[in-house]
N, C-alpha and C positions, 0 to 999 in steps of 0.2 A: 504494499500500499504506500502510496506517495502523497504527501501533503505539501501543498504550495505555501510558502511563507510570503511570496510576493507575487504580483501579477507580472513581473519583469520590469526591465528598464528600456524605454523608448530608444531606439538607435536606428542608424542608416549604415548600410554595409555596401561598399563598392564591389561589384562582381567583376572579376577580371574580364577586361575587353568588353563589358557591357555597360550597364547603368547602376544607378544608386537604388537599393531596395530598402523600404522602410519596414520595421517589424519591432520586436521586442527581444532583449537579450535575456535568457534565463539560464541559471546553473542548477544542476541536479546533483545531490550528493546522496550516495547509497552506502548504507553499512552492510557489510557481509561478514557474518561471524565466522571465524576460524574454528572449525570443529575440533581440532587438536587442542586448542587453547580453551575449550569451552569449560566453564565453572559450574559444577554440579550445584543445584539449589540445595540450601540447607533447610533443616526442619526448625520451625520456631514453636516455642512452648505456649 
């Protein structure tokens, strides 16, 4: 599941040999757990 923290930043990008394109710049960060480093849950009283 992804959650958007922002709608993006307005920007313009120059396409090589073409024209300027308007849009929004967005960055996505994904966390992937390393199964070899997983910590087992502990029981709570």
